[in-house]
Each structure stands twice: as C-alpha cells, then as structure tokens.
C-alpha positions as a printed Julia matrix, in Angstrom:
217×3 Matrix{Float64}:
 -45.25   -77.58  -35.95
 -45.23   -81.03  -36.65
 -42.48   -83.2   -34.51
 -41.06   -87.02  -35.12
 -39.0    -88.04  -31.82
 -36.25   -90.67  -32.04
 -35.98   -92.59  -28.91
 -34.04   -95.93  -27.71
 -34.5    -96.36  -24.1
 -36.85   -95.62  -20.94
 -38.27   -92.13  -22.71
 -38.54   -89.4   -19.81
 -37.43   -86.55  -22.19
 -40.17   -87.63  -24.51
 -42.74   -87.8   -21.64
 -41.49   -84.29  -20.65
 -42.43   -82.93  -24.09
 -45.86   -84.77  -24.27
 -46.63   -83.51  -20.59
 -45.89   -79.48  -21.66
 -47.82   -80.54  -25.03
 -50.82   -81.54  -23.04
 -50.57   -78.49  -20.61
 -50.54   -76.22  -23.76
 -47.09   -75.12  -22.94
 -45.61   -77.06  -26.24
 -47.5    -76.0   -29.4
 -46.49   -79.04  -31.47
 -48.18   -81.98  -33.16
 -46.37   -85.37  -32.08
 -46.44   -87.13  -35.83
 -44.33   -90.2   -35.04
 -42.08   -91.83  -32.16
 -39.62   -94.32  -33.3
 -36.88   -96.17  -31.93
 -34.35   -98.83  -32.86
 -35.59  -100.72  -29.71
 -38.55  -102.86  -29.91
 -39.19  -103.1   -26.42
 -37.93   -99.1   -25.31
 -40.39   -97.97  -22.63
 -40.65   -94.89  -24.64
 -42.67   -96.6   -27.11
 -45.34   -97.62  -24.74
 -45.42   -93.59  -23.44
 -46.05   -92.82  -26.65
 -48.92   -95.6   -27.28
 -50.71   -94.02  -24.23
 -50.2    -90.63  -25.5
 -51.93   -91.69  -28.45
 -49.14   -91.08  -30.64
 -48.06   -93.14  -33.88
 -45.05   -95.51  -33.37
 -42.49   -97.17  -35.1
 -39.87   -99.85  -34.05
 -37.18  -100.68  -36.46
 -34.43  -103.29  -34.84
 -31.12  -102.53  -36.82
 -30.31  -106.28  -36.7
 -32.51  -107.09  -39.61
 -30.55  -104.67  -42.12
 -27.4   -105.63  -43.9
 -25.53  -102.24  -42.61
 -25.98   -98.94  -40.91
 -26.34   -97.0   -43.99
 -29.25   -99.62  -45.15
 -30.62   -98.85  -41.98
 -30.95   -95.42  -41.86
 -32.1    -95.04  -45.28
 -35.37   -97.02  -44.23
 -35.5    -95.11  -40.95
 -35.56   -92.07  -42.69
 -37.64   -92.57  -45.58
 -40.65   -94.01  -42.88
 -40.18   -90.7   -40.58
 -40.18   -88.59  -43.98
 -43.55   -90.33  -44.94
 -45.14   -88.81  -41.62
 -44.12   -85.63  -42.81
 -42.88   -83.9   -39.82
 -41.3    -80.25  -40.02
 -38.54   -81.33  -37.08
 -37.31   -84.35  -35.88
 -36.0    -84.63  -32.06
 -33.55   -86.84  -30.86
 -34.16   -87.53  -27.37
 -31.99   -90.45  -26.17
 -31.47   -91.97  -29.95
 -28.53   -94.07  -29.29
 -26.99   -94.79  -32.21
 -24.63   -92.69  -34.79
 -26.27   -91.89  -37.77
 -25.38   -92.21  -41.34
 -24.0    -88.6   -42.98
 -26.3    -89.43  -46.06
 -29.19   -90.18  -44.64
 -29.33   -87.08  -41.98
 -28.04   -84.58  -45.05
 -31.92   -83.7   -46.0
 -32.69   -82.97  -42.01
 -29.74   -80.18  -41.95
 -31.58   -77.37  -39.83
 -34.38   -79.66  -38.95
 -33.15   -82.23  -36.4
 -31.94   -81.59  -32.95
 -30.65   -83.37  -29.85
 -30.52   -83.1   -26.34
 -26.8    -84.37  -25.19
 -26.15   -84.37  -21.05
 -23.02   -82.15  -21.13
 -21.88   -78.61  -21.87
 -20.81   -79.3   -25.12
 -18.17   -78.98  -26.7
 -17.0    -81.31  -23.93
 -17.73   -84.69  -23.86
 -19.35   -85.83  -26.9
 -20.12   -89.27  -26.77
 -20.87   -91.93  -24.17
 -20.53   -91.49  -20.17
 -20.68   -87.55  -20.1
 -20.62   -87.57  -16.18
 -18.1    -89.8   -15.4
 -15.58   -88.17  -17.78
 -16.74   -84.66  -16.22
 -16.29   -86.3   -12.85
 -12.74   -87.4   -13.91
 -12.01   -84.18  -15.2
 -12.21   -82.26  -11.94
 -15.15   -79.93  -13.36
 -16.98   -77.37  -11.29
 -20.04   -77.4   -13.21
 -22.04   -79.73  -15.46
 -25.02   -79.6   -17.75
 -26.95   -80.49  -21.08
 -26.95   -79.03  -24.43
 -29.34   -78.94  -27.31
 -27.86   -78.81  -30.78
 -28.65   -78.86  -34.29
 -27.5    -82.41  -35.51
 -24.69   -82.45  -38.16
 -22.84   -85.38  -39.42
 -20.05   -84.93  -36.44
 -20.83   -86.88  -33.64
 -22.73   -84.34  -30.75
 -20.77   -81.65  -33.14
 -23.45   -79.59  -34.29
 -24.22   -76.22  -33.62
 -25.34   -75.75  -30.04
 -28.52   -73.59  -29.1
 -29.19   -73.69  -25.75
 -27.41   -75.12  -22.15
 -28.66   -75.75  -18.84
 -26.02   -75.71  -16.07
 -25.5    -77.47  -12.28
 -22.57   -77.26   -9.62
 -20.67   -80.03   -9.28
 -21.42   -80.98   -5.57
 -18.51   -83.08   -3.46
 -19.26   -86.65   -3.21
 -20.87   -86.45   -6.85
 -21.26   -90.14   -8.17
 -21.98   -90.3   -12.45
 -25.79   -91.59  -11.0
 -26.19   -88.98   -8.59
 -25.01   -86.48  -11.07
 -27.41   -87.84  -14.0
 -30.31   -87.98  -11.62
 -29.74   -84.05  -10.66
 -29.14   -83.07  -14.17
 -32.31   -85.31  -15.81
 -35.16   -82.51  -14.46
 -33.02   -79.74  -16.09
 -32.54   -81.95  -19.2
 -36.61   -82.29  -19.19
 -36.96   -78.46  -19.0
 -34.25   -77.42  -21.4
 -35.83   -79.53  -24.01
 -39.15   -78.28  -23.75
 -37.62   -74.53  -23.31
 -35.65   -75.15  -26.36
 -38.34   -76.7   -28.45
 -41.05   -74.54  -27.69
 -38.8    -71.61  -29.46
 -38.01   -73.95  -32.47
 -41.96   -74.48  -32.66
 -42.35   -70.47  -32.75
 -39.61   -70.05  -35.34
 -37.34   -68.28  -33.02
 -34.74   -70.31  -33.85
 -33.09   -71.6   -37.12
 -29.8    -72.5   -38.81
 -28.51   -70.9   -41.56
 -25.08   -71.28  -43.17
 -23.5    -69.18  -40.72
 -24.93   -70.99  -37.77
 -27.72   -70.74  -35.2
 -30.0    -67.66  -35.69
 -32.41   -66.49  -33.03
 -34.71   -63.61  -33.21
 -33.5    -63.04  -36.88
 -29.83   -62.35  -35.58
 -26.71   -64.33  -34.99
 -26.8    -66.49  -32.04
 -23.14   -65.51  -30.77
 -22.94   -68.29  -27.81
 -25.29   -70.77  -26.66
 -28.87   -69.69  -24.73
 -28.48   -69.83  -21.26
 -31.3    -71.89  -19.3
 -32.49   -70.78  -15.64
 -35.21   -70.58  -13.36
 -37.03   -73.33  -15.87
 -36.89   -70.77  -18.91
 -34.37   -69.68  -21.72
 -32.79   -66.32  -20.9
 -30.0    -64.15  -21.85
 -27.77   -65.03  -25.0
C-alpha cells in the first residue's frame, strides 16, 4: 500500500511507522511526508529515511480552502492509496478531503467521541475520567468525528498531570497506529456507506488494542 503522511510537529508517530516498516512489520511504501510547518522535525525524520517531503506554509495562501486544495493536489500527484494524519494540526476543508473518503485516517489522543479537538489530556483529568486513551478513525468533514476503527486505553493514576498522561499514552499511540495501519494495508479494514467494515463484516464497536496487538471487536 502506498501511503502519504501529514505531520505538523516532531513526528514521533511517523517514526514509529518508519521503524515498523523497516522491521518488516508494516507492508507499506511511504511515498510522501507533507507538513504545514517547514521546520517540523518530522520532515527531517522523513528525509533521514529517504522519503520524499513537502512543506507548504499556509501563510502564502488566501484562505484555508486554497491551501488545502493545493496541498491535496500535490498529495494526489504522489498517487497514495491512503493518507495518514499523524499529528497534523489543521482543520481540513471539506471539499479538499471529499475525494479521499475511506482513504484517510487520523490518530487522536482521546477515547472518541470524548474530547475532539485540543487539550485532550487536561480535559480528561478535569472530567475525573478513570481511563484515557487514543483512537484511530477515518477522516470526515467533522472534526475528529469520523468512524472510529480502533482504540488503546490506559488507566488514570493519582497525581497524573496532562504532561505525565501524555507521556504514558504516547507509546500506546505509536503501537495503535502501527497495528491499525497494518490492518488497513492488509485490506482487512474498509469504510462503506454504513460505517467501518472489518474482515468483511460491520464493526459494531472500535477494535480494542491490547498487549501490542489489535484484539477483539
């Protein structure tokens, strides 16, 4: 499977994907890593791995729609089968992403539908949640609102802060994204008109991540 990855920051999720590919655990070809931040560390990680990169600064465009139209036209030129949002911190224009329905996934640091958007760790703590986690979902024009494919969960601990919670969750995010992408690359996961399909059957609840693998429905 040909994969393009969109990033905005340090690229730790991207690095987890690259490492899994290099270890033979992820049967994908990374055809492009694109960012809205020209100095993003993620771009350097991609360059070090020999992956083509693209940096487009939104400041050079009249509006979000114009930026997204150019970005996705350039992504399309790389001919990916799938786009992975791995810490891409922009709201996407609905018209630009419409052609990619079912071919774009995102990782988000909460147990969706809880806490779409930003500051998820602080919001989970403020709510007194007993568990927290991450979700991989198909991208739609609703912010973090597309059908959820899989989730990883961690218990909340006394004394947790947003920073400590983020640090404990991050390795699970990496494993979750790798495991989910491997299922998508194997054509075991798809999106139809009614929702997520897993091994040819409707997925009635997100897959649960446990012990470094995607487990039961």
